KEMILO-704638 format. One line per field, with one value per residue (C-alpha): residue number from 1; residue in one letter; x, y, z. Coordinates in pm, 1 decimal, padded with zeros to 6 digits, always signed. Layout:
residues N
n <- (NUM / ...) .
res <- (a / ...) .
xx <- (X / ...) .
yy <- (Y / ...) .
zz <- (Z / ...) .
This chain:
residues 260
n <- (1 / 2 / 3 / 4 / 5 / 6 / 7 / 8 / 9 / 10 / 11 / 12 / 13 / 14 / 15 / 16 / 17 / 18 / 19 / 20 / 21 / 22 / 23 / 24 / 25 / 26 / 27 / 28 / 29 / 30 / 31 / 32 / 33 / 34 / 35 / 36 / 37 / 38 / 39 / 40 / 41 / 42 / 43 / 44 / 45 / 46 / 47 / 48 / 49 / 50 / 51 / 52 / 53 / 54 / 55 / 56 / 57 / 58 / 59 / 60 / 61 / 62 / 63 / 64 / 65 / 66 / 67 / 68 / 69 / 70 / 71 / 72 / 73 / 74 / 75 / 76 / 77 / 78 / 79 / 80 / 81 / 82 / 83 / 84 / 85 / 86 / 87 / 88 / 89 / 90 / 91 / 92 / 93 / 94 / 95 / 96 / 97 / 98 / 99 / 100 / 101 / 102 / 103 / 104 / 105 / 106 / 107 / 108 / 109 / 110 / 111 / 112 / 113 / 114 / 115 / 116 / 117 / 118 / 119 / 120 / 121 / 122 / 123 / 124 / 125 / 126 / 127 / 128 / 129 / 130 / 131 / 132 / 133 / 134 / 135 / 136 / 137 / 138 / 139 / 140 / 141 / 142 / 143 / 144 / 145 / 146 / 147 / 148 / 149 / 150 / 151 / 152 / 153 / 154 / 155 / 156 / 157 / 158 / 159 / 160 / 161 / 162 / 163 / 164 / 165 / 166 / 167 / 168 / 169 / 170 / 171 / 172 / 173 / 174 / 175 / 176 / 177 / 178 / 179 / 180 / 181 / 182 / 183 / 184 / 185 / 186 / 187 / 188 / 189 / 190 / 191 / 192 / 193 / 194 / 195 / 196 / 197 / 198 / 199 / 200 / 201 / 202 / 203 / 204 / 205 / 206 / 207 / 208 / 209 / 210 / 211 / 212 / 213 / 214 / 215 / 216 / 217 / 218 / 219 / 220 / 221 / 222 / 223 / 224 / 225 / 226 / 227 / 228 / 229 / 230 / 231 / 232 / 233 / 234 / 235 / 236 / 237 / 238 / 239 / 240 / 241 / 242 / 243 / 244 / 245 / 246 / 247 / 248 / 249 / 250 / 251 / 252 / 253 / 254 / 255 / 256 / 257 / 258 / 259 / 260) .
res <- (x / x / x / x / x / x / x / x / x / x / x / x / x / x / x / x / x / x / x / x / x / x / x / x / x / x / x / x / x / x / x / x / x / x / x / x / x / x / x / x / x / x / x / x / x / x / x / x / x / x / x / x / x / x / x / x / x / x / x / x / x / x / x / x / x / x / x / x / x / x / x / x / x / x / x / x / x / x / x / x / x / x / x / x / x / x / x / x / x / x / x / x / x / x / x / x / x / x / x / x / x / x / x / x / x / x / x / x / x / x / x / x / x / x / x / x / x / x / x / x / x / x / x / x / x / x / x / x / x / x / x / x / x / x / x / x / x / x / x / x / x / x / x / x / x / x / x / x / x / x / x / x / x / x / x / x / x / x / x / x / x / x / x / x / x / x / x / x / x / x / x / x / x / x / x / x / x / x / x / x / x / x / x / x / x / x / x / x / x / x / x / x / x / x / x / x / x / x / x / x / x / x / x / x / x / x / x / x / x / x / x / x / x / x / x / x / x / x / x / x / x / x / x / x / x / x / x / x / x / x / x / x / x / x / x / x / x / x / x / x / x / x / x / x / x / x / x / x / x / x / x / x / x / x / x / x / x / x / x / x) .
xx <- (-00982.9 / -00936.8 / -00652.6 / -00545.5 / -00447.5 / -00165.6 / -00431.1 / -00560.3 / -00883.6 / -01005.7 / -01070.9 / -01214.3 / -01001.8 / -00633.1 / -00512.6 / -00678.3 / -00858.1 / -01238.2 / -01259.1 / -00990.2 / -00861.1 / -00495.3 / -00284.3 / -00247.4 / +00075.2 / +00013.9 / +00190.2 / -00090.2 / -00345.1 / -00494.0 / -00585.2 / -00737.4 / -00986.2 / -01337.8 / -01493.3 / -01790.9 / -02114.8 / -02276.1 / -02600.7 / -02924.2 / -03019.1 / -03341.1 / -03159.3 / -02877.1 / -02589.1 / -02534.7 / -02164.1 / -02011.1 / -01834.2 / -01469.4 / -01236.0 / -00980.9 / -00630.0 / -00335.6 / -00229.6 / +00067.0 / +00362.1 / +00178.6 / +00126.9 / -00185.0 / -00206.9 / -00236.5 / -00424.8 / -00704.9 / -00666.9 / -00621.7 / -00400.2 / -00091.2 / +00188.7 / +00490.3 / +00730.3 / +00486.2 / +00633.7 / +00294.8 / -00060.4 / -00241.6 / -00566.1 / -00471.3 / -00102.1 / +00027.6 / +00411.6 / +00520.3 / +00886.3 / +00856.0 / +00513.1 / +00392.4 / +00016.0 / -00141.7 / -00214.6 / -00576.3 / -00811.1 / -01031.8 / -01383.3 / -01524.9 / -01778.2 / -02133.8 / -02314.8 / -02600.7 / -02951.6 / -03087.4 / -03258.7 / -03614.8 / -03719.9 / -03584.6 / -03305.8 / -02949.8 / -02777.4 / -02448.3 / -02263.2 / -02395.5 / -02250.1 / -01976.6 / -01616.6 / -01497.5 / -01130.3 / -01012.1 / -00686.0 / -00552.9 / -00576.9 / -00317.4 / +00058.3 / +00193.2 / +00407.4 / +00619.0 / +00686.6 / +00482.5 / +00565.2 / +00388.4 / +00340.7 / +00326.7 / +00262.9 / +00544.6 / +00499.9 / +00862.3 / +00991.3 / +00747.6 / +00878.1 / +01234.6 / +01140.5 / +00964.5 / +00737.2 / +00483.5 / +00226.8 / -00014.3 / +00045.9 / -00248.0 / -00372.4 / -00151.2 / -00317.0 / -00271.0 / -00037.2 / -00131.3 / -00003.0 / +00107.7 / +00211.1 / +00549.1 / +00500.8 / +00810.1 / +01180.4 / +01218.3 / +00956.2 / +00944.2 / +00873.4 / +00724.7 / +00409.4 / +00190.7 / +00220.4 / +00000.3 / +00167.8 / +00513.8 / +00383.2 / +00508.4 / +00309.0 / +00504.1 / +00416.6 / +00458.0 / +00253.4 / +00305.7 / +00062.4 / -00053.2 / +00303.9 / +00407.0 / +00763.0 / +00811.5 / +00951.0 / +00772.5 / +01064.8 / +01191.6 / +01369.2 / +01399.0 / +01359.4 / +01513.6 / +01538.9 / +01701.9 / +01417.5 / +01570.6 / +01741.4 / +01629.0 / +01819.5 / +01711.7 / +01856.7 / +01782.9 / +01692.2 / +01814.1 / +01509.8 / +01452.3 / +01457.7 / +01668.6 / +01607.9 / +01698.0 / +01753.0 / +01743.6 / +01704.2 / +01369.7 / +01539.2 / +01724.0 / +01638.9 / +01524.7 / +01818.9 / +01980.5 / +02186.7 / +02044.1 / +02190.7 / +02416.4 / +02237.6 / +02257.1 / +02414.7 / +02221.2 / +02198.2 / +02119.2 / +01845.6 / +01877.6 / +01568.5 / +01501.1 / +01578.0 / +01317.2 / +01312.5 / +01213.3 / +01104.0 / +00913.7 / +00765.5 / +00608.0 / +00636.9 / +00808.5 / +00835.7 / +00870.7 / +00948.8 / +00863.8 / +00754.8 / +00384.1 / +00163.0 / -00048.1 / -00362.0 / -00215.8 / -00119.9 / -00479.7 / -00655.3 / -00435.4 / -00512.5 / -00423.9) .
yy <- (-04634.9 / -04291.5 / -04044.7 / -03795.6 / -03442.5 / -03241.1 / -03057.4 / -03387.0 / -03413.0 / -03751.8 / -03743.6 / -04000.6 / -03843.1 / -03929.7 / -03620.1 / -03317.0 / -03297.3 / -03299.7 / -03061.9 / -02795.5 / -02860.0 / -02909.2 / -03152.0 / -03500.4 / -03696.2 / -04040.8 / -04200.9 / -04070.2 / -04309.2 / -04549.2 / -04871.6 / -05027.2 / -04747.5 / -04829.1 / -04619.0 / -04425.2 / -04543.9 / -04293.0 / -04129.3 / -04232.5 / -03993.7 / -03896.6 / -03792.3 / -03544.5 / -03573.4 / -03283.6 / -03203.6 / -03177.6 / -02841.9 / -02880.3 / -02628.5 / -02504.7 / -02632.6 / -02411.4 / -02162.9 / -02301.2 / -02063.0 / -01766.6 / -01582.7 / -01468.7 / -01119.5 / -01148.5 / -00817.9 / -00868.0 / -01235.3 / -01162.4 / -01414.0 / -01256.6 / -01382.1 / -01528.7 / -01239.2 / -00953.6 / -00689.4 / -00534.7 / -00671.1 / -00588.9 / -00522.7 / -00330.4 / -00239.9 / -00451.2 / -00463.0 / -00830.0 / -00735.6 / -00523.0 / -00631.3 / -00271.2 / -00233.7 / -00027.7 / +00336.5 / +00372.6 / +00544.5 / +00811.0 / +00797.7 / +01132.0 / +01292.4 / +01248.6 / +01559.2 / +01634.0 / +01656.7 / +02001.2 / +02179.8 / +02307.1 / +02595.7 / +02926.5 / +02765.4 / +02878.6 / +02574.5 / +02743.6 / +02546.3 / +02219.1 / +02268.3 / +02016.5 / +02139.0 / +02215.2 / +02184.6 / +02496.6 / +02552.0 / +02751.6 / +02445.1 / +02250.2 / +02289.4 / +02568.6 / +02483.0 / +02668.1 / +02388.6 / +02141.3 / +01845.1 / +01775.6 / +01406.2 / +01371.8 / +01078.9 / +01114.1 / +00932.2 / +00995.5 / +00833.9 / +00543.9 / +00478.5 / +00450.8 / +00202.3 / -00050.0 / -00148.9 / -00430.9 / -00237.4 / -00012.9 / +00357.6 / +00562.3 / +00850.5 / +01158.6 / +01468.4 / +01741.3 / +01652.8 / +01565.7 / +01845.2 / +01741.9 / +01997.7 / +01932.4 / +02012.6 / +01836.0 / +01882.3 / +01514.1 / +01321.9 / +00968.2 / +00880.4 / +00533.1 / +00324.2 / +00244.7 / -00095.4 / -00147.9 / -00479.0 / -00312.7 / +00013.9 / +00220.6 / +00537.5 / +00771.7 / +01140.0 / +01121.7 / +00813.0 / +00677.3 / +00389.8 / +00357.5 / +00304.2 / -00051.3 / +00023.3 / +00245.3 / +00067.5 / +00083.1 / +00291.3 / +00449.2 / +00772.2 / +01039.2 / +01411.3 / +01654.0 / +02032.1 / +02305.0 / +02542.2 / +02677.9 / +02377.7 / +02018.7 / +01690.4 / +01343.6 / +01013.0 / +00667.4 / +00410.4 / +00097.3 / +00097.4 / -00184.9 / +00028.4 / +00324.9 / +00699.1 / +00932.3 / +01310.3 / +01512.8 / +01868.7 / +01989.0 / +02115.2 / +01792.6 / +01434.5 / +01187.6 / +01064.5 / +00727.3 / +00665.9 / +00642.4 / +00841.5 / +00648.4 / +00463.5 / +00627.1 / +00951.9 / +01280.1 / +01458.6 / +01831.1 / +01934.8 / +02238.4 / +02457.3 / +02300.3 / +01939.3 / +01665.0 / +01334.8 / +01021.1 / +00697.4 / +00381.5 / +00320.8 / +00661.2 / +00893.3 / +01233.8 / +01453.8 / +01831.7 / +02021.7 / +02392.2 / +02670.1 / +02681.3 / +02959.2 / +03174.6 / +03001.7 / +02657.2 / +02769.8 / +02877.3 / +02575.6 / +02266.5 / +02100.7 / +01737.1) .
zz <- (+00202.3 / +00363.1 / +00402.7 / +00666.4 / +00557.0 / +00726.6 / +00932.1 / +01077.6 / +00878.5 / +00754.6 / +00379.3 / +00139.4 / -00139.1 / -00148.8 / -00338.5 / -00167.0 / +00167.7 / +00146.1 / +00446.4 / +00402.1 / +00048.2 / +00149.8 / -00063.7 / +00091.5 / +00108.4 / -00051.1 / +00246.3 / +00471.6 / +00315.8 / +00570.5 / +00384.0 / +00698.4 / +00752.5 / +00629.1 / +00357.6 / +00482.1 / +00316.9 / +00085.2 / +00189.0 / +00015.5 / -00264.5 / -00083.9 / +00234.2 / +00162.1 / +00401.7 / +00638.1 / +00639.5 / +00981.6 / +01024.6 / +01097.9 / +01244.6 / +00991.7 / +01028.6 / +01117.8 / +00851.8 / +00662.7 / +00633.5 / +00783.3 / +01109.4 / +01289.3 / +01437.2 / +01818.8 / +01828.9 / +01575.3 / +01474.8 / +01101.1 / +00910.6 / +00751.2 / +00529.0 / +00706.8 / +00632.6 / +00707.3 / +00938.6 / +01019.1 / +01027.1 / +00702.8 / +00892.8 / +01209.0 / +01172.2 / +01464.8 / +01458.7 / +01450.6 / +01507.5 / +01822.2 / +01944.3 / +01940.0 / +01940.3 / +01659.6 / +01721.2 / +01838.9 / +01600.1 / +01751.8 / +01618.5 / +01503.1 / +01733.2 / +01604.7 / +01493.8 / +01734.4 / +01588.8 / +01505.6 / +01792.2 / +01802.9 / +01582.2 / +01704.3 / +01911.8 / +01846.5 / +01691.0 / +01604.0 / +01872.9 / +01733.5 / +01384.6 / +01283.0 / +01266.7 / +00914.1 / +00821.0 / +00644.0 / +00457.1 / +00749.8 / +00978.4 / +00774.9 / +00809.9 / +00586.1 / +00284.1 / +00030.9 / -00219.8 / -00423.4 / -00646.1 / -00973.6 / -01057.7 / -01437.6 / -01673.5 / -01927.7 / -02265.0 / -02366.2 / -02047.0 / -02093.0 / -02447.1 / -02316.2 / -02041.4 / -02271.1 / -01983.1 / -02040.3 / -01833.1 / -02025.9 / -01962.6 / -01829.8 / -02041.8 / -01995.2 / -01860.6 / -01604.8 / -01317.4 / -00962.2 / -00736.3 / -00386.0 / -00119.5 / +00042.1 / +00411.8 / +00549.7 / +00490.6 / +00406.4 / +00204.9 / +00070.8 / -00292.8 / -00341.1 / -00322.2 / -00020.0 / +00153.8 / +00459.9 / +00553.0 / +00559.2 / +00709.6 / +00414.7 / +00351.2 / +00118.8 / +00104.6 / -00275.9 / -00363.0 / -00716.9 / -00660.5 / -01023.7 / -01153.3 / -01064.2 / -01179.1 / -00871.4 / -00565.5 / -00230.6 / -00100.1 / -00420.3 / -00322.7 / -00054.2 / -00123.8 / +00127.7 / +00146.7 / +00351.0 / +00262.8 / -00058.6 / -00226.4 / -00287.9 / -00301.5 / -00420.0 / -00297.5 / -00442.1 / -00172.2 / -00354.3 / -00580.7 / -00827.3 / -01144.0 / -01035.1 / -00997.0 / -01283.3 / -01302.8 / -01623.0 / -01743.2 / -01871.7 / -02189.6 / -02273.2 / -02359.8 / -02096.3 / -01885.5 / -01953.9 / -01640.3 / -01284.8 / -00999.1 / -00755.5 / -00475.3 / -00131.7 / -00259.9 / -00238.9 / -00573.3 / -00563.1 / -00803.5 / -01025.8 / -01077.7 / -01420.0 / -01319.8 / -01340.7 / -01147.6 / -01340.7 / -01169.2 / -01257.1 / -01600.5 / -01675.4 / -01372.3 / -01388.7 / -01078.2 / -01092.6 / -00770.1 / -00768.7 / -00536.5 / -00458.5 / -00591.2 / -00361.4 / -00487.8 / -00409.0 / -00058.6 / -00001.5 / -00153.3 / -00115.2 / +00217.7 / +00136.9) .
């Protein structure tokens, strides 16, 4: 007695397909079909390759052919936009470095280009990304907190920057990436400036965005969703399970060395 799986494969098992592993509906069992004789022990059977069935509940990228989940907005592999049909931005391969010339030949023109701090966009502000044990204690998160240490310093080159976590399938690439803190939403908050002042706005995050003074206790109430909150010079922004953000003016050394 054999069965037929949803992908059309014939299987001698009546619970899961022998070819693709998909679950089999008991009603798909064919009692009239003969059972294939087993191969002699001395002659191992050579399985016949079968083409995989259609992906259940998913979608295949028409650009690169990579399977994606059904609700993906962008291809996880190449960035193809499933909603608009926009092709991914082409990636320009770096020019190979030519081999060194013969002895005595001037090879200055053949040297690779080096990115210097002056090539990057200028900035006047930075944000420090801290791991805050006091904030972590208040959140009672089940995730283990990383070891606290010196902050990660990120230059703020734009007047509006996103706080969140990267998602290639949703094409979310925040300027302030809190990837290690799973309590931070993909699109957590937006920071904006007029050049001298900063505002923070919560973007309907799962756990809220909080603002508190450096001299006081950690805040207890999140800021309203969709409303810009102006930050005072000593204010701190708290998000996720352990992340504290401090916005300040960049030092001369940071302006000269930070190129990320």
